[in-house]
PDBQT receptor file of N, H, CA, C and O in Angstrom, charges set to zero:
ATOM      1  N   UNK A   1     -18.256  23.831   2.646  1.00  0.00    +0.000 N 
ATOM      2  CA  UNK A   1     -17.583  24.645   3.648  1.00  0.00    +0.000 C 
ATOM      3  C   UNK A   1     -17.620  23.916   4.995  1.00  0.00    +0.000 C 
ATOM      4  O   UNK A   1     -18.659  23.390   5.395  1.00  0.00    +0.000 OA
ATOM      5  N   UNK A   2     -16.498  23.890   5.677  1.00  0.00    +0.000 N 
ATOM      6  H   UNK A   2     -15.654  24.317   5.352  1.00  0.00    +0.000 HD
ATOM      7  CA  UNK A   2     -16.386  23.213   6.963  1.00  0.00    +0.000 C 
ATOM      8  C   UNK A   2     -16.582  24.188   8.111  1.00  0.00    +0.000 C 
ATOM      9  O   UNK A   2     -16.186  25.352   8.040  1.00  0.00    +0.000 OA
ATOM     10  N   UNK A   3     -17.195  23.690   9.158  1.00  0.00    +0.000 N 
ATOM     11  H   UNK A   3     -17.516  22.745   9.216  1.00  0.00    +0.000 HD
ATOM     12  CA  UNK A   3     -17.341  24.485  10.376  1.00  0.00    +0.000 C 
ATOM     13  C   UNK A   3     -16.502  23.851  11.470  1.00  0.00    +0.000 C 
ATOM     14  O   UNK A   3     -16.437  22.628  11.593  1.00  0.00    +0.000 OA
ATOM     15  N   UNK A   4     -15.869  24.686  12.250  1.00  0.00    +0.000 N 
ATOM     16  H   UNK A   4     -15.922  25.680  12.150  1.00  0.00    +0.000 HD
ATOM     17  CA  UNK A   4     -15.103  24.175  13.380  1.00  0.00    +0.000 C 
ATOM     18  C   UNK A   4     -16.048  23.679  14.464  1.00  0.00    +0.000 C 
ATOM     19  O   UNK A   4     -17.177  24.152  14.595  1.00  0.00    +0.000 OA
ATOM     20  N   UNK A   5     -15.564  22.720  15.234  1.00  0.00    +0.000 N 
ATOM     21  H   UNK A   5     -14.647  22.336  15.129  1.00  0.00    +0.000 HD
ATOM     22  CA  UNK A   5     -16.318  22.234  16.388  1.00  0.00    +0.000 C 
ATOM     23  C   UNK A   5     -15.547  22.619  17.641  1.00  0.00    +0.000 C 
ATOM     24  O   UNK A   5     -14.495  23.253  17.564  1.00  0.00    +0.000 OA
ATOM     25  N   UNK A   6     -16.081  22.231  18.800  1.00  0.00    +0.000 N 
ATOM     26  H   UNK A   6     -16.936  21.716  18.863  1.00  0.00    +0.000 HD
ATOM     27  CA  UNK A   6     -15.382  22.540  20.050  1.00  0.00    +0.000 C 
ATOM     28  C   UNK A   6     -14.163  21.641  20.259  1.00  0.00    +0.000 C 
ATOM     29  O   UNK A   6     -13.365  21.870  21.168  1.00  0.00    +0.000 OA
ATOM     30  N   UNK A   7     -14.025  20.624  19.421  1.00  0.00    +0.000 N 
ATOM     31  H   UNK A   7     -14.674  20.437  18.683  1.00  0.00    +0.000 HD
ATOM     32  CA  UNK A   7     -12.885  19.711  19.517  1.00  0.00    +0.000 C 
ATOM     33  C   UNK A   7     -11.807  20.187  18.541  1.00  0.00    +0.000 C 
ATOM     34  O   UNK A   7     -12.068  20.311  17.345  1.00  0.00    +0.000 OA
ATOM     35  N   UNK A   8     -10.596  20.457  19.045  1.00  0.00    +0.000 N 
ATOM     36  H   UNK A   8     -10.384  20.357  20.018  1.00  0.00    +0.000 HD
ATOM     37  CA  UNK A   8      -9.521  20.929  18.161  1.00  0.00    +0.000 C 
ATOM     38  C   UNK A   8      -9.238  19.939  17.038  1.00  0.00    +0.000 C 
ATOM     39  O   UNK A   8      -9.121  18.739  17.284  1.00  0.00    +0.000 OA
ATOM     40  N   UNK A   9      -9.129  20.425  15.829  1.00  0.00    +0.000 N 
ATOM     41  H   UNK A   9      -9.224  21.400  15.629  1.00  0.00    +0.000 HD
ATOM     42  CA  UNK A   9      -8.808  19.595  14.684  1.00  0.00    +0.000 C 
ATOM     43  C   UNK A   9     -10.002  18.903  14.047  1.00  0.00    +0.000 C 
ATOM     44  O   UNK A   9      -9.852  18.266  13.004  1.00  0.00    +0.000 OA
ATOM     45  N   UNK A  10     -11.186  19.010  14.646  1.00  0.00    +0.000 N 
ATOM     46  H   UNK A  10     -11.308  19.527  15.493  1.00  0.00    +0.000 HD
ATOM     47  CA  UNK A  10     -12.377  18.347  14.112  1.00  0.00    +0.000 C 
ATOM     48  C   UNK A  10     -13.300  19.391  13.490  1.00  0.00    +0.000 C 
ATOM     49  O   UNK A  10     -13.603  20.420  14.094  1.00  0.00    +0.000 OA
ATOM     50  N   UNK A  11     -13.736  19.099  12.269  1.00  0.00    +0.000 N 
ATOM     51  H   UNK A  11     -13.490  18.263  11.778  1.00  0.00    +0.000 HD
ATOM     52  CA  UNK A  11     -14.602  20.007  11.527  1.00  0.00    +0.000 C 
ATOM     53  C   UNK A  11     -15.871  19.277  11.118  1.00  0.00    +0.000 C 
ATOM     54  O   UNK A  11     -15.879  18.056  10.962  1.00  0.00    +0.000 OA
ATOM     55  N   UNK A  12     -16.943  20.039  10.947  1.00  0.00    +0.000 N 
ATOM     56  H   UNK A  12     -16.937  21.031  11.073  1.00  0.00    +0.000 HD
ATOM     57  CA  UNK A  12     -18.215  19.465  10.524  1.00  0.00    +0.000 C 
ATOM     58  C   UNK A  12     -18.522  19.939   9.111  1.00  0.00    +0.000 C 
ATOM     59  O   UNK A  12     -18.557  21.139   8.837  1.00  0.00    +0.000 OA
ATOM     60  N   UNK A  13     -18.744  18.978   8.219  1.00  0.00    +0.000 N 
ATOM     61  H   UNK A  13     -18.716  18.004   8.441  1.00  0.00    +0.000 HD
ATOM     62  CA  UNK A  13     -19.085  19.283   6.832  1.00  0.00    +0.000 C 
ATOM     63  C   UNK A  13     -20.576  19.623   6.736  1.00  0.00    +0.000 C 
ATOM     64  O   UNK A  13     -21.338  19.384   7.673  1.00  0.00    +0.000 OA
ATOM     65  N   UNK A  14     -20.979  20.180   5.599  1.00  0.00    +0.000 N 
ATOM     66  H   UNK A  14     -20.360  20.375   4.837  1.00  0.00    +0.000 HD
ATOM     67  CA  UNK A  14     -22.387  20.537   5.386  1.00  0.00    +0.000 C 
ATOM     68  C   UNK A  14     -23.314  19.351   5.590  1.00  0.00    +0.000 C 
ATOM     69  O   UNK A  14     -24.417  19.505   6.113  1.00  0.00    +0.000 OA
ATOM     70  N   UNK A  15     -22.873  18.170   5.181  1.00  0.00    +0.000 N 
ATOM     71  H   UNK A  15     -21.977  18.045   4.756  1.00  0.00    +0.000 HD
ATOM     72  CA  UNK A  15     -23.693  16.972   5.274  1.00  0.00    +0.000 C 
ATOM     73  C   UNK A  15     -23.814  16.452   6.711  1.00  0.00    +0.000 C 
ATOM     74  O   UNK A  15     -24.551  15.502   6.972  1.00  0.00    +0.000 OA
ATOM     75  N   UNK A  16     -23.093  17.076   7.629  1.00  0.00    +0.000 N 
ATOM     76  H   UNK A  16     -22.495  17.848   7.417  1.00  0.00    +0.000 HD
ATOM     77  CA  UNK A  16     -23.125  16.647   9.022  1.00  0.00    +0.000 C 
ATOM     78  C   UNK A  16     -22.008  15.677   9.388  1.00  0.00    +0.000 C 
ATOM     79  O   UNK A  16     -21.931  15.215  10.527  1.00  0.00    +0.000 OA
ATOM     80  N   UNK A  17     -21.152  15.373   8.432  1.00  0.00    +0.000 N 
ATOM     81  H   UNK A  17     -21.215  15.749   7.507  1.00  0.00    +0.000 HD
ATOM     82  CA  UNK A  17     -20.048  14.453   8.654  1.00  0.00    +0.000 C 
ATOM     83  C   UNK A  17     -18.931  15.169   9.413  1.00  0.00    +0.000 C 
ATOM     84  O   UNK A  17     -18.560  16.295   9.082  1.00  0.00    +0.000 OA
ATOM     85  N   UNK A  18     -18.403  14.493  10.437  1.00  0.00    +0.000 N 
ATOM     86  H   UNK A  18     -18.704  13.579  10.706  1.00  0.00    +0.000 HD
ATOM     87  CA  UNK A  18     -17.283  15.058  11.189  1.00  0.00    +0.000 C 
ATOM     88  C   UNK A  18     -15.978  14.603  10.542  1.00  0.00    +0.000 C 
ATOM     89  O   UNK A  18     -15.806  13.426  10.225  1.00  0.00    +0.000 OA
ATOM     90  N   UNK A  19     -15.079  15.532  10.356  1.00  0.00    +0.000 N 
ATOM     91  H   UNK A  19     -15.218  16.488  10.613  1.00  0.00    +0.000 HD
ATOM     92  CA  UNK A  19     -13.780  15.268   9.751  1.00  0.00    +0.000 C 
ATOM     93  C   UNK A  19     -12.701  15.661  10.755  1.00  0.00    +0.000 C 
ATOM     94  O   UNK A  19     -12.675  16.784  11.257  1.00  0.00    +0.000 OA
ATOM     95  N   UNK A  20     -11.800  14.696  11.039  1.00  0.00    +0.000 N 
ATOM     96  H   UNK A  20     -11.822  13.783  10.631  1.00  0.00    +0.000 HD
ATOM     97  CA  UNK A  20     -10.691  14.970  11.938  1.00  0.00    +0.000 C 
ATOM     98  C   UNK A  20      -9.468  15.294  11.091  1.00  0.00    +0.000 C 
ATOM     99  O   UNK A  20      -8.963  14.434  10.369  1.00  0.00    +0.000 OA
ATOM    100  N   UNK A  21      -8.993  16.528  11.179  1.00  0.00    +0.000 N 
ATOM    101  H   UNK A  21      -9.402  17.226  11.766  1.00  0.00    +0.000 HD
ATOM    102  CA  UNK A  21      -7.831  16.963  10.400  1.00  0.00    +0.000 C 
ATOM    103  C   UNK A  21      -6.571  17.041  11.258  1.00  0.00    +0.000 C 
ATOM    104  O   UNK A  21      -5.562  17.610  10.844  1.00  0.00    +0.000 OA
ATOM    105  N   UNK A  22      -6.641  16.460  12.465  1.00  0.00    +0.000 N 
ATOM    106  H   UNK A  22      -7.461  15.998  12.802  1.00  0.00    +0.000 HD
ATOM    107  CA  UNK A  22      -5.499  16.470  13.381  1.00  0.00    +0.000 C 
ATOM    108  C   UNK A  22      -4.600  15.280  13.066  1.00  0.00    +0.000 C 
ATOM    109  O   UNK A  22      -4.791  14.190  13.604  1.00  0.00    +0.000 OA
ATOM    110  N   UNK A  23      -3.627  15.490  12.198  1.00  0.00    +0.000 N 
ATOM    111  H   UNK A  23      -3.471  16.376  11.761  1.00  0.00    +0.000 HD
ATOM    112  CA  UNK A  23      -2.741  14.414  11.760  1.00  0.00    +0.000 C 
ATOM    113  C   UNK A  23      -1.874  13.875  12.887  1.00  0.00    +0.000 C 
ATOM    114  O   UNK A  23      -1.558  12.686  12.901  1.00  0.00    +0.000 OA
ATOM    115  N   UNK A  24      -1.481  14.726  13.834  1.00  0.00    +0.000 N 
ATOM    116  H   UNK A  24      -1.738  15.693  13.822  1.00  0.00    +0.000 HD
ATOM    117  CA  UNK A  24      -0.679  14.259  14.964  1.00  0.00    +0.000 C 
ATOM    118  C   UNK A  24      -1.465  13.262  15.810  1.00  0.00    +0.000 C 
ATOM    119  O   UNK A  24      -0.924  12.245  16.244  1.00  0.00    +0.000 OA
ATOM    120  N   UNK A  25      -2.739  13.555  16.041  1.00  0.00    +0.000 N 
ATOM    121  H   UNK A  25      -3.179  14.382  15.689  1.00  0.00    +0.000 HD
ATOM    122  CA  UNK A  25      -3.583  12.639  16.809  1.00  0.00    +0.000 C 
ATOM    123  C   UNK A  25      -3.775  11.336  16.047  1.00  0.00    +0.000 C 
ATOM    124  O   UNK A  25      -3.799  10.265  16.654  1.00  0.00    +0.000 OA
ATOM    125  N   UNK A  26      -3.911  11.409  14.746  1.00  0.00    +0.000 N 
ATOM    126  H   UNK A  26      -3.892  12.279  14.253  1.00  0.00    +0.000 HD
ATOM    127  CA  UNK A  26      -4.062  10.207  13.929  1.00  0.00    +0.000 C 
ATOM    128  C   UNK A  26      -2.809   9.335  14.016  1.00  0.00    +0.000 C 
ATOM    129  O   UNK A  26      -2.905   8.119  14.180  1.00  0.00    +0.000 OA
ATOM    130  N   UNK A  27      -1.655   9.947  13.906  1.00  0.00    +0.000 N 
ATOM    131  H   UNK A  27      -1.576  10.935  13.773  1.00  0.00    +0.000 HD
ATOM    132  CA  UNK A  27      -0.408   9.194  14.000  1.00  0.00    +0.000 C 
ATOM    133  C   UNK A  27      -0.255   8.564  15.382  1.00  0.00    +0.000 C 
ATOM    134  O   UNK A  27       0.167   7.413  15.495  1.00  0.00    +0.000 OA
ATOM    135  N   UNK A  28      -0.596   9.311  16.435  1.00  0.00    +0.000 N 
ATOM    136  H   UNK A  28      -0.939  10.246  16.343  1.00  0.00    +0.000 HD
ATOM    137  CA  UNK A  28      -0.523   8.777  17.792  1.00  0.00    +0.000 C 
ATOM    138  C   UNK A  28      -1.457   7.579  17.946  1.00  0.00    +0.000 C 
ATOM    139  O   UNK A  28      -1.101   6.582  18.575  1.00  0.00    +0.000 OA
ATOM    140  N   UNK A  29      -2.649   7.682  17.371  1.00  0.00    +0.000 N 
ATOM    141  H   UNK A  29      -2.939   8.492  16.860  1.00  0.00    +0.000 HD
ATOM    142  CA  UNK A  29      -3.619   6.578  17.413  1.00  0.00    +0.000 C 
ATOM    143  C   UNK A  29      -3.064   5.349  16.703  1.00  0.00    +0.000 C 
ATOM    144  O   UNK A  29      -3.150   4.236  17.222  1.00  0.00    +0.000 OA
ATOM    145  N   UNK A  30      -2.493   5.551  15.513  1.00  0.00    +0.000 N 
ATOM    146  H   UNK A  30      -2.424   6.455  15.092  1.00  0.00    +0.000 HD
ATOM    147  CA  UNK A  30      -1.934   4.432  14.758  1.00  0.00    +0.000 C 
ATOM    148  C   UNK A  30      -0.793   3.767  15.523  1.00  0.00    +0.000 C 
ATOM    149  O   UNK A  30      -0.673   2.542  15.514  1.00  0.00    +0.000 OA
ATOM    150  N   UNK A  31       0.031   4.552  16.172  1.00  0.00    +0.000 N 
ATOM    151  H   UNK A  31      -0.067   5.547  16.179  1.00  0.00    +0.000 HD
ATOM    152  CA  UNK A  31       1.137   4.009  16.959  1.00  0.00    +0.000 C 
ATOM    153  C   UNK A  31       0.597   3.194  18.131  1.00  0.00    +0.000 C 
ATOM    154  O   UNK A  31       1.094   2.104  18.413  1.00  0.00    +0.000 OA
ATOM    155  N   UNK A  32      -0.431   3.726  18.819  1.00  0.00    +0.000 N 
ATOM    156  H   UNK A  32      -0.835   4.612  18.590  1.00  0.00    +0.000 HD
ATOM    157  CA  UNK A  32      -1.034   2.988  19.937  1.00  0.00    +0.000 C 
ATOM    158  C   UNK A  32      -1.630   1.669  19.469  1.00  0.00    +0.000 C 
ATOM    159  O   UNK A  32      -1.475   0.645  20.133  1.00  0.00    +0.000 OA
ATOM    160  N   UNK A  33      -2.306   1.690  18.336  1.00  0.00    +0.000 N 
ATOM    161  H   UNK A  33      -2.432   2.522  17.796  1.00  0.00    +0.000 HD
ATOM    162  CA  UNK A  33      -2.929   0.469  17.816  1.00  0.00    +0.000 C 
ATOM    163  C   UNK A  33      -1.877  -0.560  17.413  1.00  0.00    +0.000 C 
ATOM    164  O   UNK A  33      -2.062  -1.754  17.646  1.00  0.00    +0.000 OA
ATOM    165  N   UNK A  34      -0.789  -0.114  16.816  1.00  0.00    +0.000 N 
ATOM    166  H   UNK A  34      -0.640   0.856  16.627  1.00  0.00    +0.000 HD
ATOM    167  CA  UNK A  34       0.285  -1.024  16.420  1.00  0.00    +0.000 C 
ATOM    168  C   UNK A  34       0.937  -1.645  17.656  1.00  0.00    +0.000 C 
ATOM    169  O   UNK A  34       1.224  -2.842  17.674  1.00  0.00    +0.000 OA
ATOM    170  N   UNK A  35       1.169  -0.836  18.683  1.00  0.00    +0.000 N 
ATOM    171  H   UNK A  35       0.936   0.136  18.668  1.00  0.00    +0.000 HD
ATOM    172  CA  UNK A  35       1.757  -1.361  19.923  1.00  0.00    +0.000 C 
ATOM    173  C   UNK A  35       0.818  -2.361  20.586  1.00  0.00    +0.000 C 
ATOM    174  O   UNK A  35       1.268  -3.381  21.110  1.00  0.00    +0.000 OA
ATOM    175  N   UNK A  36      -0.475  -2.081  20.569  1.00  0.00    +0.000 N 
ATOM    176  H   UNK A  36      -0.840  -1.253  20.143  1.00  0.00    +0.000 HD
ATOM    177  CA  UNK A  36      -1.454  -3.005  21.143  1.00  0.00    +0.000 C 
ATOM    178  C   UNK A  36      -1.461  -4.318  20.367  1.00  0.00    +0.000 C 
ATOM    179  O   UNK A  36      -1.546  -5.391  20.964  1.00  0.00    +0.000 OA
ATOM    180  N   UNK A  37      -1.374  -4.239  19.045  1.00  0.00    +0.000 N 
ATOM    181  H   UNK A  37      -1.305  -3.367  18.560  1.00  0.00    +0.000 HD
ATOM    182  CA  UNK A  37      -1.322  -5.448  18.215  1.00  0.00    +0.000 C 
ATOM    183  C   UNK A  37      -0.056  -6.250  18.517  1.00  0.00    +0.000 C 
ATOM    184  O   UNK A  37      -0.112  -7.471  18.659  1.00  0.00    +0.000 OA
ATOM    185  N   UNK A  38       1.074  -5.571  18.613  1.00  0.00    +0.000 N 
ATOM    186  H   UNK A  38       1.120  -4.579  18.497  1.00  0.00    +0.000 HD
ATOM    187  CA  UNK A  38       2.331  -6.241  18.915  1.00  0.00    +0.000 C 
ATOM    188  C   UNK A  38       2.277  -6.907  20.290  1.00  0.00    +0.000 C 
ATOM    189  O   UNK A  38       2.772  -8.020  20.466  1.00  0.00    +0.000 OA
ATOM    190  N   UNK A  39       1.674  -6.221  21.259  1.00  0.00    +0.000 N 
ATOM    191  H   UNK A  39       1.272  -5.316  21.115  1.00  0.00    +0.000 HD
ATOM    192  CA  UNK A  39       1.542  -6.779  22.602  1.00  0.00    +0.000 C 
ATOM    193  C   UNK A  39       0.685  -8.043  22.578  1.00  0.00    +0.000 C 
ATOM    194  O   UNK A  39       1.018  -9.030  23.234  1.00  0.00    +0.000 OA
ATOM    195  N   UNK A  40      -0.400  -8.019  21.837  1.00  0.00    +0.000 N 
ATOM    196  H   UNK A  40      -0.671  -7.217  21.304  1.00  0.00    +0.000 HD
ATOM    197  CA  UNK A  40      -1.279  -9.187  21.731  1.00  0.00    +0.000 C 
ATOM    198  C   UNK A  40      -0.535 -10.358  21.094  1.00  0.00    +0.000 C 
ATOM    199  O   UNK A  40      -0.673 -11.498  21.536  1.00  0.00    +0.000 OA
ATOM    200  N   UNK A  41       0.251 -10.079  20.057  1.00  0.00    +0.000 N 
ATOM    201  H   UNK A  41       0.363  -9.152  19.698  1.00  0.00    +0.000 HD
ATOM    202  CA  UNK A  41       1.022 -11.129  19.395  1.00  0.00    +0.000 C 
ATOM    203  C   UNK A  41       2.049 -11.705  20.360  1.00  0.00    +0.000 C 
ATOM    204  O   UNK A  41       2.216 -12.922  20.430  1.00  0.00    +0.000 OA
ATOM    205  N   UNK A  42       2.738 -10.849  21.103  1.00  0.00    +0.000 N 
ATOM    206  H   UNK A  42       2.603  -9.859  21.047  1.00  0.00    +0.000 HD
ATOM    207  CA  UNK A  42       3.738 -11.319  22.060  1.00  0.00    +0.000 C 
ATOM    208  C   UNK A  42       3.102 -12.173  23.149  1.00  0.00    +0.000 C 
ATOM    209  O   UNK A  42       3.666 -13.195  23.541  1.00  0.00    +0.000 OA
ATOM    210  N   UNK A  43       1.940 -11.767  23.641  1.00  0.00    +0.000 N 
ATOM    211  H   UNK A  43       1.482 -10.937  23.323  1.00  0.00    +0.000 HD
ATOM    212  CA  UNK A  43       1.250 -12.559  24.660  1.00  0.00    +0.000 C 
ATOM    213  C   UNK A  43       0.901 -13.939  24.125  1.00  0.00    +0.000 C 
ATOM    214  O   UNK A  43       1.052 -14.943  24.821  1.00  0.00    +0.000 OA
ATOM    215  N   UNK A  44       0.435 -13.977  22.889  1.00  0.00    +0.000 N 
ATOM    216  H   UNK A  44       0.312 -13.161  22.324  1.00  0.00    +0.000 HD
ATOM    217  CA  UNK A  44       0.087 -15.254  22.263  1.00  0.00    +0.000 C 
ATOM    218  C   UNK A  44       1.324 -16.141  22.129  1.00  0.00    +0.000 C 
ATOM    219  O   UNK A  44       1.261 -17.342  22.394  1.00  0.00    +0.000 OA
ATOM    220  N   UNK A  45       2.433 -15.558  21.722  1.00  0.00    +0.000 N 
ATOM    221  H   UNK A  45       2.484 -14.583  21.506  1.00  0.00    +0.000 HD
ATOM    222  CA  UNK A  45       3.672 -16.319  21.580  1.00  0.00    +0.000 C 
ATOM    223  C   UNK A  45       4.162 -16.835  22.928  1.00  0.00    +0.000 C 
ATOM    224  O   UNK A  45       4.622 -17.974  23.015  1.00  0.00    +0.000 OA
ATOM    225  N   UNK A  46       4.074 -16.032  23.968  1.00  0.00    +0.000 N 
ATOM    226  H   UNK A  46       3.700 -15.107  23.897  1.00  0.00    +0.000 HD
ATOM    227  CA  UNK A  46       4.490 -16.456  25.308  1.00  0.00    +0.000 C 
ATOM    228  C   UNK A  46       3.617 -17.613  25.785  1.00  0.00    +0.000 C 
ATOM    229  O   UNK A  46       4.124 -18.564  26.379  1.00  0.00    +0.000 OA
ATOM    230  N   UNK A  47       2.329 -17.545  25.534  1.00  0.00    +0.000 N 
ATOM    231  H   UNK A  47       1.917 -16.772  25.051  1.00  0.00    +0.000 HD
ATOM    232  CA  UNK A  47       1.423 -18.620  25.915  1.00  0.00    +0.000 C 
ATOM    233  C   UNK A  47       1.814 -19.917  25.204  1.00  0.00    +0.000 C 
ATOM    234  O   UNK A  47       1.835 -20.983  25.819  1.00  0.00    +0.000 OA
ATOM    235  N   UNK A  48       2.120 -19.824  23.924  1.00  0.00    +0.000 N 
ATOM    236  H   UNK A  48       2.103 -18.958  23.425  1.00  0.00    +0.000 HD
ATOM    237  CA  UNK A  48       2.537 -21.008  23.165  1.00  0.00    +0.000 C 
ATOM    238  C   UNK A  48       3.853 -21.559  23.704  1.00  0.00    +0.000 C 
ATOM    239  O   UNK A  48       4.011 -22.773  23.828  1.00  0.00    +0.000 OA
ATOM    240  N   UNK A  49       4.797 -20.677  24.026  1.00  0.00    +0.000 N 
ATOM    241  H   UNK A  49       4.668 -19.690  23.925  1.00  0.00    +0.000 HD
ATOM    242  CA  UNK A  49       6.079 -21.130  24.567  1.00  0.00    +0.000 C 
ATOM    243  C   UNK A  49       5.897 -21.825  25.913  1.00  0.00    +0.000 C 
ATOM    244  O   UNK A  49       6.559 -22.826  26.187  1.00  0.00    +0.000 OA
ATOM    245  N   UNK A  50       5.020 -21.310  26.742  1.00  0.00    +0.000 N 
ATOM    246  H   UNK A  50       4.483 -20.496  26.519  1.00  0.00    +0.000 HD
ATOM    247  CA  UNK A  50       4.742 -21.954  28.024  1.00  0.00    +0.000 C 
ATOM    248  C   UNK A  50       4.185 -23.356  27.826  1.00  0.00    +0.000 C 
ATOM    249  O   UNK A  50       4.567 -24.286  28.537  1.00  0.00    +0.000 OA
ATOM    250  N   UNK A  51       3.277 -23.509  26.858  1.00  0.00    +0.000 N 
ATOM    251  H   UNK A  51       2.966 -22.754  26.281  1.00  0.00    +0.000 HD
ATOM    252  CA  UNK A  51       2.722 -24.834  26.555  1.00  0.00    +0.000 C 
ATOM    253  C   UNK A  51       3.822 -25.778  26.077  1.00  0.00    +0.000 C 
ATOM    254  O   UNK A  51       3.885 -26.935  26.492  1.00  0.00    +0.000 OA
ATOM    255  N   UNK A  52       4.694 -25.266  25.194  1.00  0.00    +0.000 N 
ATOM    256  H   UNK A  52       4.643 -24.326  24.857  1.00  0.00    +0.000 HD
ATOM    257  CA  UNK A  52       5.786 -26.087  24.678  1.00  0.00    +0.000 C 
ATOM    258  C   UNK A  52       6.729 -26.521  25.793  1.00  0.00    +0.000 C 
ATOM    259  O   UNK A  52       7.145 -27.679  25.837  1.00  0.00    +0.000 OA
ATOM    260  N   UNK A  53       7.067 -25.608  26.691  1.00  0.00    +0.000 N 
ATOM    261  H   UNK A  53       6.729 -24.667  26.655  1.00  0.00    +0.000 HD
ATOM    262  CA  UNK A  53       7.965 -25.930  27.811  1.00  0.00    +0.000 C 
ATOM    263  C   UNK A  53       7.326 -26.977  28.712  1.00  0.00    +0.000 C 
ATOM    264  O   UNK A  53       8.003 -27.899  29.167  1.00  0.00    +0.000 OA
ATOM    265  N   UNK A  54       6.036 -26.844  28.972  1.00  0.00    +0.000 N 
ATOM    266  H   UNK A  54       5.486 -26.095  28.603  1.00  0.00    +0.000 HD
ATOM    267  CA  UNK A  54       5.349 -27.829  29.806  1.00  0.00    +0.000 C 
ATOM    268  C   UNK A  54       5.360 -29.197  29.138  1.00  0.00    +0.000 C 
ATOM    269  O   UNK A  54       5.535 -30.215  29.807  1.00  0.00    +0.000 OA
ATOM    270  N   UNK A  55       5.175 -29.226  27.830  1.00  0.00    +0.000 N 
ATOM    271  H   UNK A  55       5.032 -28.399  27.286  1.00  0.00    +0.000 HD
ATOM    272  CA  UNK A  55       5.202 -30.488  27.091  1.00  0.00    +0.000 C 
ATOM    273  C   UNK A  55       6.592 -31.128  27.174  1.00  0.00    +0.000 C 
ATOM    274  O   UNK A  55       6.713 -32.339  27.363  1.00  0.00    +0.000 OA
ATOM    275  N   UNK A  56       7.630 -30.314  27.031  1.00  0.00    +0.000 N 
ATOM    276  H   UNK A  56       7.532 -29.331  26.878  1.00  0.00    +0.000 HD
ATOM    277  CA  UNK A  56       9.005 -30.819  27.144  1.00  0.00    +0.000 C 
ATOM    278  C   UNK A  56       9.249 -31.368  28.540  1.00  0.00    +0.000 C 
ATOM    279  O   UNK A  56       9.853 -32.431  28.690  1.00  0.00    +0.000 OA
ATOM    280  N   UNK A  57       8.792 -30.665  29.554  1.00  0.00    +0.000 N 
ATOM    281  H   UNK A  57       8.301 -29.802  29.432  1.00  0.00    +0.000 HD
ATOM    282  CA  UNK A  57       8.946 -31.139  30.936  1.00  0.00    +0.000 C 
ATOM    283  C   UNK A  57       8.270 -32.486  31.123  1.00  0.00    +0.000 C 
ATOM    284  O   UNK A  57       8.835 -33.404  31.717  1.00  0.00    +0.000 OA
ATOM    285  N   UNK A  58       7.060 -32.589  30.611  1.00  0.00    +0.000 N 
ATOM    286  H   UNK A  58       6.601 -31.843  30.128  1.00  0.00    +0.000 HD
ATOM    287  CA  UNK A  58       6.315 -33.837  30.745  1.00  0.00    +0.000 C 
ATOM    288  C   UNK A  58       7.041 -34.987  30.041  1.00  0.00    +0.000 C 
ATOM    289  O   UNK A  58       7.105 -36.100  30.562  1.00  0.00    +0.000 OA
ATOM    290  N   UNK A  59       7.583 -34.709  28.861  1.00  0.00    +0.000 N 
ATOM    291  H   UNK A  59       7.530 -33.805  28.437  1.00  0.00    +0.000 HD
ATOM    292  CA  UNK A  59       8.330 -35.742  28.140  1.00  0.00    +0.000 C 
ATOM    293  C   UNK A  59       9.588 -36.156  28.899  1.00  0.00    +0.000 C 
ATOM    294  O   UNK A  59       9.913 -37.341  28.970  1.00  0.00    +0.000 OA
ATOM    295  N   UNK A  60      10.293 -35.176  29.464  1.00  0.00    +0.000 N 
ATOM    296  H   UNK A  60      10.029 -34.214  29.406  1.00  0.00    +0.000 HD
ATOM    297  CA  UNK A  60      11.500 -35.491  30.248  1.00  0.00    +0.000 C 
ATOM    298  C   UNK A  60      11.161 -36.308  31.485  1.00  0.00    +0.000 C 
ATOM    299  O   UNK A  60      11.877 -37.247  31.833  1.00  0.00    +0.000 OA
ATOM    300  N   UNK A  61      10.078 -35.951  32.140  1.00  0.00    +0.000 N 
ATOM    301  H   UNK A  61       9.496 -35.188  31.857  1.00  0.00    +0.000 HD
ATOM    302  CA  UNK A  61       9.647 -36.722  33.319  1.00  0.00    +0.000 C 
ATOM    303  C   UNK A  61       9.326 -38.163  32.920  1.00  0.00    +0.000 C 
ATOM    304  O   UNK A  61       9.629 -39.100  33.658  1.00  0.00    +0.000 OA
ATOM    305  N   UNK A  62       8.703 -38.333  31.733  1.00  0.00    +0.000 N 
ATOM    306  H   UNK A  62       8.457 -37.572  31.133  1.00  0.00    +0.000 HD
ATOM    307  CA  UNK A  62       8.387 -39.671  31.231  1.00  0.00    +0.000 C 
ATOM    308  C   UNK A  62       9.638 -40.476  30.936  1.00  0.00    +0.000 C 
ATOM    309  O   UNK A  62       9.652 -41.687  31.156  1.00  0.00    +0.000 OA
ATOM    310  N   UNK A  63      10.696 -39.830  30.439  1.00  0.00    +0.000 N 
ATOM    311  H   UNK A  63      10.685 -38.846  30.260  1.00  0.00    +0.000 HD
ATOM    312  CA  UNK A  63      11.945 -40.514  30.155  1.00  0.00    +0.000 C 
ATOM    313  C   UNK A  63      12.656 -40.958  31.440  1.00  0.00    +0.000 C 
ATOM    314  O   UNK A  63      13.302 -42.006  31.474  1.00  0.00    +0.000 OA
ATOM    315  N   UNK A  64      12.531 -40.165  32.466  1.00  0.00    +0.000 N 
ATOM    316  H   UNK A  64      12.007 -39.313  32.438  1.00  0.00    +0.000 HD
ATOM    317  CA  UNK A  64      13.189 -40.456  33.735  1.00  0.00    +0.000 C 
ATOM    318  C   UNK A  64      12.568 -41.692  34.385  1.00  0.00    +0.000 C 
ATOM    319  O   UNK A  64      13.270 -42.485  35.013  1.00  0.00    +0.000 OA
ATOM    320  N   UNK A  65      11.265 -41.853  34.234  1.00  0.00    +0.000 N 
ATOM    321  H   UNK A  65      10.696 -41.209  33.724  1.00  0.00    +0.000 HD
ATOM    322  CA  UNK A  65      10.573 -42.982  34.861  1.00  0.00    +0.000 C 
ATOM    323  C   UNK A  65      10.859 -44.257  34.197  1.00  0.00    +0.000 C 
ATOM    324  O   UNK A  65      10.348 -45.297  34.612  1.00  0.00    +0.000 OA
TER     325      UNK A  65
């Protein structure tokens, strides 16, 4: 048997385990985590592109000399 807690959607089982039955909050959490992962990937890609552009610039400067 589950007991309600003061947190909406969270229940406490007999064993003392907390169970979150708030599916909307879970979906919101998953969306936030996916966006954070995508942001991290994009930042990494931008950093790599900046390095590549700098390398191209350096090569072009070398050709000019």
